N, C-alpha and C positions, 0 to 999 in steps of 0.2 A: 817391247817386246810385239812382234807379229804373230796374228792365228795361225797354225797348223791351218793349209785348205785343205779341205776332204771333198769328195768325190760323192754327190746324190743322184739317185736313181727318181725315176717319179712316173707314177701308171698316168697312163692316159685318158684313167677318166679326172687322175687328179689331175694332169695338165689341162684339163678341159671348166675343172669346178676354176683353178687359179684364175685363168683366162676371164673367165667372166666373169668376175666380184669387180667388185667399183672400187676398193684401196688395197695395197700392199698386204702383203699375208705375214704373220711369223708364226712360226713351229716356238711352245711357251714350254717351260714346264707342269706339270699339272697333278693333282696326287692322283688322276685316273695316268699319266705318263704325257707324251707328251701327244701338243693338239697344238691344231693349225688354229691362228685367228683373226681377225684385221687388226691391223695397225691398231685403230681407233680403243681396241679395246686392253692390246697387248701391243704398248709401244715399240721398238727396233733400241736396239742396246749397241753400245760404240763399242762392245762385243762378239757384237753375231757371225753370224758366214751369210754372208746374199748372196740367192740366185737370182736369175734371169731366169721369167718364162712371158714369153712377147713382153707387152707390156708390161709385166705383172713383174715385181719382187718379192721375194720371198726371203727373209729373216729368218736365219735357225739358230737358239737355241746356245750360246758357247763351250754353257752342258749337257746339253743332248747331240750335239754336233760329231762327239769321236761315236756314239752307239748309233744315230743312224743310218742303213743303208736304202733304203725307202722311206720316199716319199706316198706313202698309200691313203686309201677312205678310211684309215682306223687311225689318223689324226685329223679326222672329222669328230665335233664336240658332236652330242647325242641333238641335240637340236638341231644343226643341220640334215642328222642320218632322217629323221623322222618329215622335217623337211620335202628331202626328194622319195618319200616310199607315201607322199601322199599323190 
């Protein structure tokens, strides 16, 4: 059975963030809600939705995909937000 394709919007700020990364990224389920990580930390799964942002791929957890409408800076882990403020 193939997963239902979803449409995701990405804020300009997050598009810039994704393009600047050295690895592909994954939106994963955490106790804080959906967060975006390097695939080195959260490897992609066969059931993930995949979108391209420039040369990067963003894998979106099948659990989160039905609920996500926008990929924005709320999905950044706190450590990434603290680095941005410096």
